[in-house]
KELUMRO-769367 format. One record per residue (C-alpha): residue number from 1; residue in one letter; chain; x, y, z. Coordinates in pm, whole numbers, plus 50000, padded with zeros to 5 digits. Example, Ala and Ser with C-alpha at 12.3 -4.5 7.8 and 13.67 -1.06 7.14 Angstrom:
> 1  a  A  51230  49550  50780 $
> 2  s  A  51367  49894  50714 $
//
This chain:
> 1  h  A  48754  90957  69446 $
> 2  h  A  48532  90674  69323 $
> 3  s  A  48707  90416  69539 $
> 4  l  A  48687  90642  69844 $
> 5  m  A  48314  90688  69790 $
> 6  v  A  48264  90314  69744 $
> 7  a  A  48458  90258  70067 $
> 8  n  A  48237  90506  70255 $
> 9  l  A  47921  90343  70125 $
> 10  a  A  48041  89989  70186 $
> 11  e  A  48158  90054  70541 $
> 12  a  A  47831  90220  70641 $
> 13  a  A  47621  89942  70485 $
> 14  v  A  47825  89649  70620 $
> 15  e  A  47796  89793  70970 $
> 16  e  A  47417  89776  70929 $
> 17  v  A  47420  89404  70844 $
> 18  g  A  47678  89291  71097 $
> 19  g  A  47974  89220  70869 $
> 20  n  A  48339  89322  70885 $
> 21  s  A  48316  89690  70796 $
> 22  l  A  48693  89751  70807 $
> 23  l  A  48753  89464  70564 $
> 24  a  A  48485  89608  70334 $
> 25  r  A  48649  89951  70342 $
> 26  v  A  48996  89820  70260 $
> 27  g  A  48858  89588  69991 $
> 28  a  A  48679  89885  69834 $
> 29  y  A  49006  90078  69819 $
> 30  y  A  49158  89807  69599 $
> 31  h  A  48857  89682  69402 $
> 32  d  A  48943  89878  69083 $
> 33  v  A  49322  89856  69104 $
> 34  g  A  49329  89674  68770 $
> 35  k  A  49231  89997  68592 $
> 36  i  A  49586  90120  68649 $
> 37  k  A  49699  89908  68354 $
> 38  r  A  49480  90092  68099 $
> 39  p  A  49349  90397  68286 $
> 40  y  A  49226  90607  67993 $
> 41  f  A  48981  90343  67878 $
> 42  f  A  48770  90424  68184 $
> 43  i  A  48545  90728  68187 $
> 44  e  A  48653  90853  68531 $
> 45  n  A  49009  90899  68398 $
> 46  q  A  48926  91077  68071 $
> 47  f  A  48848  91422  68217 $
> 48  g  A  48649  91532  67914 $
> 49  g  A  48918  91433  67666 $
> 50  e  A  48908  91188  67379 $
> 51  n  A  48734  90859  67449 $
> 52  p  A  48943  90578  67292 $
> 53  h  A  48634  90356  67275 $
> 54  d  A  48500  90577  66995 $
> 55  r  A  48756  90411  66766 $
> 56  l  A  48694  90052  66882 $
> 57  s  A  48428  89792  66818 $
> 58  p  A  48187  89723  67106 $
> 59  n  A  48327  89370  67143 $
> 60  l  A  48684  89495  67184 $
> 61  s  A  48574  89769  67423 $
> 62  a  A  48391  89517  67639 $
> 63  l  A  48699  89294  67641 $
> 64  i  A  48917  89582  67764 $
> 65  i  A  48668  89688  68030 $
> 66  t  A  48618  89339  68172 $
> 67  a  A  48994  89272  68171 $
> 68  h  A  49048  89516  68458 $
> 69  v  A  48933  89244  68699 $
> 70  k  A  49195  88994  68582 $
> 71  d  A  49457  89270  68567 $
> 72  g  A  49373  89370  68922 $
> 73  v  A  49406  89016  69055 $
> 74  e  A  49747  88984  68887 $
> 75  l  A  49869  89316  69028 $
> 76  a  A  49746  89230  69376 $
> 77  r  A  49929  88898  69373 $
> 78  q  A  50248  89059  69241 $
> 79  h  A  50246  89297  69536 $
> 80  g  A  50155  89038  69797 $
> 81  l  A  49804  89148  69889 $
> 82  p  A  49616  88893  70100 $
> 83  e  A  49352  88668  69946 $
> 84  e  A  49081  88842  70150 $
> 85  i  A  49147  89161  69953 $
> 86  i  A  49195  88985  69619 $
> 87  r  A  48847  88840  69661 $
> 88  f  A  48701  89193  69638 $
> 89  i  A  48887  89256  69313 $
> 90  r  A  48775  88926  69160 $
> 91  e  A  48409  88942  69271 $
> 92  h  A  48311  89310  69258 $
> 93  h  A  48146  89277  68914 $
> 94  g  A  48035  88916  68948 $
> 95  t  A  47905  88799  68612 $
> 96  t  A  47722  89122  68529 $
> 97  r  A  47691  89257  68177 $
> 98  v  A  47874  89555  68031 $
> 99  e  A  47541  89711  67939 $
> 100  y  A  47661  90013  67743 $
> 101  f  A  47871  89819  67493 $
> 102  l  A  47615  89540  67469 $
> 103  r  A  47355  89796  67360 $
> 104  r  A  47601  89952  67115 $
> 105  a  A  47668  89612  66959 $
> 106  q  A  47295  89546  66928 $
> 107  e  A  47239  89885  66766 $
> 108  q  A  47522  89842  66515 $
> 109  g  A  47435  89493  66401 $
> 110  e  A  47168  89226  66418 $
> 111  p  A  47061  89196  66785 $
> 112  d  A  47004  88822  66749 $
> 113  q  A  47365  88772  66637 $
> 114  v  A  47519  88947  66939 $
> 115  m  A  47642  88697  67197 $
> 116  e  A  47557  88827  67543 $
> 117  a  A  47826  88605  67698 $
> 118  n  A  48092  88820  67528 $
> 119  f  A  47971  89118  67728 $
> 120  r  A  47972  88959  68075 $
> 121  y  A  48242  88960  68338 $
> 122  d  A  48396  88623  68416 $
> 123  g  A  48297  88635  68782 $
> 124  p  A  48249  88467  69016 $
> 125  p  A  47956  88645  69184 $
> 126  p  A  48020  88770  69539 $
> 127  t  A  48062  88491  69795 $
> 128  t  A  48060  88701  70115 $
> 129  r  A  47839  88979  70242 $
> 130  e  A  48135  89220  70234 $
> 131  t  A  48216  89160  69866 $
> 132  a  A  47845  89172  69780 $
> 133  v  A  47808  89511  69948 $
> 134  v  A  48112  89646  69764 $
> 135  m  A  47960  89526  69435 $
> 136  l  A  47638  89712  69517 $
> 137  a  A  47822  90023  69638 $
> 138  d  A  48033  90029  69321 $
> 139  a  A  47729  90015  69094 $
> 140  v  A  47524  90261  69300 $
> 141  e  A  47799  90523  69322 $
> 142  a  A  47874  90509  68950 $
> 143  t  A  47506  90536  68859 $
> 144  v  A  47423  90822  69095 $
> 145  r  A  47735  91016  68993 $
> 146  s  A  47628  91001  68628 $
> 147  l  A  47291  91167  68696 $
> 148  g  A  47193  91530  68739 $
> 149  h  A  46924  91701  68946 $
> 150  l  A  46950  91462  69239 $
> 151  t  A  46697  91469  69520 $
> 152  p  A  46671  91234  69818 $
> 153  g  A  46378  91062  69648 $
> 154  r  A  46564  91023  69321 $
> 155  i  A  46870  90885  69501 $
> 156  e  A  46661  90626  69683 $
> 157  q  A  46489  90524  69360 $
> 158  v  A  46825  90466  69189 $
> 159  v  A  46972  90280  69486 $
> 160  r  A  46682  90038  69514 $
> 161  k  A  46670  89978  69138 $
> 162  v  A  47040  89889  69125 $
> 163  i  A  47003  89647  69416 $
> 164  k  A  46692  89490  69263 $
> 165  d  A  46864  89445  68927 $
> 166  r  A  47161  89269  69087 $
> 167  l  A  46929  89047  69287 $
> 168  n  A  46721  88952  68982 $
> 169  d  A  47038  88882  68781 $
> 170  g  A  47146  88623  69038 $
> 171  q  A  47452  88817  69149 $
> 172  l  A  47365  88787  69519 $
> 173  d  A  47276  88417  69523 $
> 174  q  A  47601  88312  69691 $
> 175  a  A  47623  88601  69938 $
> 176  d  A  47496  88564  70292 $
> 177  l  A  47237  88841  70267 $
> 178  t  A  46865  88840  70341 $
> 179  l  A  46600  89068  70194 $
> 180  r  A  46597  89255  70523 $
> 181  d  A  46973  89300  70492 $
> 182  l  A  46929  89443  70142 $
> 183  d  A  46675  89691  70275 $
> 184  r  A  46920  89804  70544 $
> 185  i  A  47198  89830  70286 $
> 186  a  A  46977  90048  70066 $
> 187  a  A  46891  90275  70358 $
> 188  a  A  47260  90317  70446 $
> 189  f  A  47349  90400  70085 $
> 190  v  A  47070  90659  70064 $
> 191  r  A  47181  90820  70391 $
> 192  v  A  47543  90858  70279 $
> 193  l  A  47466  90966  69922 $
> 194  t  A  47205  91220  70031 $
> 195  g  A  47468  91381  70251 $
> 196  v  A  47715  91396  69963 $
> 197  f  A  47495  91499  69671 $
> 198  h  A  47273  91746  69856 $
> 199  h  A  47170  92072  69687 $
> 200  r  A  47178  92392  69884 $
> 201  i  A  46909  92659  69846 $
> 202  e  A  46974  92873  69540 $
> 203  y  A  46833  93224  69576 $
> 204  p  A  46731  93439  69275 $
> 205  e  A  46947  93745  69205 $
> 206  v  A  46671  93987  69313 $
> 207  v  A  46653  93821  69654 $
> 208  l  A  47031  93836  69691 $
> 209  r  A  47030  94211  69613 $
> 210  e  A  46759  94279  69871 $
> 211  m  A  46951  94078  70131 $
> 212  e  A  47264  94283  70059 $
> 213  k  A  47071  94613  70088 $
> 214  a  A  46924  94503  70420 $
> 215  r  A  47269  94412  70548 $
> 216  r  A  47408  94752  70449 $
> 217  r  A  47117  94936  70618 $
> 218  e  A  47175  94738  70934 $
> 219  a  A  47548  94815  70924 $
> 220  r  A  47482  95192  70885 $
> 221  a  A  47232  95190  71172 $
> 222  e  A  47486  95026  71401 $
> 223  g  A  47777  95239  71281 $
> 224  r  A  47970  94940  71143 $
> 225  p  A  48173  94943  70817 $
> 226  e  A  47947  94831  70535 $
> 227  g  A  48210  94636  70343 $
> 228  n  A  48117  94459  70021 $
> 229  h  A  48007  94113  70118 $
> 230  e  A  47787  93909  69890 $
> 231  a  A  47477  93779  70062 $
> 232  r  A  47475  93411  69980 $
> 233  g  A  47208  93288  70216 $
> 234  g  A  47286  92917  70200 $
> 235  g  A  47546  92916  69925 $
> 236  r  A  47414  92997  69581 $
> 237  n  A  47714  92815  69438 $
> 238  g  A  47661  92505  69646 $
> 239  g  A  47545  92172  69505 $
> 240  q  A  47696  92170  69159 $
> 241  g  A  47508  91904  68973 $
> 242  g  A  47626  91605  69172 $
> 243  t  A  47988  91704  69234 $
> 244  a  A  48068  91579  69581 $
> 245  p  A  48191  91831  69837 $
> 246  s  A  48523  91753  70003 $
> 247  d  A  48351  91644  70324 $
> 248  t  A  48160  91327  70241 $
> 249  g  A  48060  91237  70593 $
> 250  s  A  47727  91415  70637 $
> 251  g  A  47415  91203  70646 $
> 252  s  A  47065  91312  70554 $
> 253  g  A  46995  91419  70910 $
> 254  g  A  47306  91635  70932 $
> 255  e  A  47490  91398  71168 $
> 256  p  A  47838  91294  71054 $
> 257  v  A  47838  90937  70933 $
> 258  g  A  48171  90878  71100 $
> 259  s  A  48077  91034  71434 $
> 260  g  A  48246  90867  71724 $
> 261  r  A  48459  90629  71518 $
> 262  d  A  48822  90613  71416 $
> 263  p  A  48967  90857  71159 $
> 264  r  A  48925  90607  70876 $
> 265  a  A  48547  90632  70910 $
> 266  p  A  48348  90784  70622 $
> 267  g  A  48284  91104  70812 $
> 268  n  A  48649  91201  70791 $
> 269  a  A  48738  91328  70445 $
> 270  n  A  49108  91332  70519 $
> 271  g  A  49123  91002  70702 $
> 272  g  A  48958  90804  70426 $
> 273  r  A  49257  90785  70196 $
> 274  s  A  49359  90467  70028 $
> 275  p  A  49651  90290  70190 $
//
């Protein structure tokens, strides 16, 4: 699911800045393929079970996490993937830090004795606009997914902070992107994510009961069977704390993101499967 979401985000954003959106989508499908080698060391594959990092030192955990890039490049070459796709695997983390385990190491020992270089990916930073956008989409999706109580304003705040942090860290220095491009990328991310992580109106129980009584009175007046339907009025079970609905193609204005494009576009939940 993460790779599909990154692909949706990347395609929408690359279209805004005039890059190769299909290449960005396919590259996003494969960017995390290296996690196949040690899947349960990554939070999205633990499903609430035991976290093996609880038994490891922060340095060893960081080494395992960063190794998924090298593992992915090796797998891609073994299976004959083109260099254009391998570039996404190699560059999607650039030389960023593994922040969580860096902080754990600093908390467990003397901060001055922790070598930051041991907690950075080997890189290189993105060298094309497509790989840069996938890097940003990867970080944005993971961050937003980890948060609760999302609103359009909160989503935009997170998106712009992630992009700013990558820019300030020098991760976008080799990518062909302007500040205006970054603003358009942010807007595209916000549009897609707002459509995915929207929260429907949640009515109090007393309102739901009154709605049901009104429906029954109306049915009796018209001589229709009353039945026993629950008045949901907008889906009281909708929007479950950031869990994406199956249809990820709705933008903030209600228009499908993939409207008018081929079935691989982000508006088509079934067409966006990894090759």
